[in-house]
C-alpha positions as CSV (number, residue, x, y, z in Angstrom):
1,M,-8.9,-3.1,6.7
2,Y,-5.9,-4.5,4.9
3,N,-2.3,-4.4,6.3
4,F,0.7,-4.8,4.0
5,Q,4.3,-5.1,4.9
6,V,6.3,-3.3,2.2
7,N,10.0,-3.7,3.2
8,D,11.4,-2.2,0.0
9,M,9.5,1.1,0.8
10,T,12.4,3.1,2.3
11,C,11.8,6.8,1.7
12,G,9.2,9.5,1.4
13,H,9.2,9.1,-2.4
14,C,8.5,5.4,-2.1
15,A,5.7,6.1,0.4
16,S,4.2,8.6,-2.0
17,T,4.4,6.1,-4.9
18,V,2.7,3.4,-2.9
19,E,0.0,5.8,-1.8
20,K,-0.7,6.9,-5.4
21,A,-0.9,3.2,-6.4
22,V,-3.5,2.5,-3.7
23,K,-5.5,5.6,-4.5
24,G,-5.4,4.5,-8.2
25,V,-7.5,1.4,-7.1
26,D,-9.8,3.4,-4.8
27,A,-9.6,7.1,-4.6
28,A,-11.7,7.1,-1.4
29,A,-9.5,4.6,0.4
30,Q,-8.0,5.6,3.8
31,V,-4.3,5.0,3.6
32,K,-1.9,5.1,6.6
33,I,1.8,4.6,5.9
34,D,4.4,4.1,8.6
35,L,7.8,4.4,6.9
36,T,9.7,3.4,10.0
37,T,8.0,0.0,10.2
38,H,7.3,-0.3,6.4
39,K,3.6,-0.8,7.1
40,V,0.7,0.3,4.8
41,E,-2.8,0.2,6.3
42,I,-5.7,0.5,3.8
43,A,-9.3,1.0,4.7
44,S,-11.5,0.2,1.6
45,T,-14.3,-2.0,0.4
46,K,-12.3,-2.9,-2.8
47,P,-10.8,-6.4,-3.0
48,V,-7.4,-6.9,-1.4
49,E,-6.0,-8.5,-4.6
50,A,-6.5,-5.2,-6.4
51,F,-4.3,-3.4,-3.9
52,A,-1.7,-6.1,-3.9
53,A,-1.5,-5.9,-7.7
54,A,-1.2,-2.1,-7.6
55,I,1.6,-2.2,-5.1
56,T,3.5,-4.7,-7.2
57,E,2.9,-2.8,-10.4
58,A,4.3,0.3,-8.6
59,G,7.6,-1.7,-8.2
60,Y,7.2,-2.8,-4.5
61,T,6.9,-6.0,-2.7
62,G,3.8,-5.9,-0.5
63,E,3.1,-8.8,1.8
64,L,-0.4,-9.0,3.2
65,Q,-0.4,-9.3,7.0
66,Q,-3.0,-11.4,8.7
């Protein structure tokens, strides 16, 4: 389980874009997005670096939370 803080994700379109980026890495990933707190929770066996890169490539700043 990976948790990202994506503070520049501010609307439904942003959330959709981030989710599509995550699914582009792993179509089977479980993705939960909380737009109010700007949190993205990803359940996947793929490496976290791949998701971080995908979020960045989508135009957002995702910080991995420990």
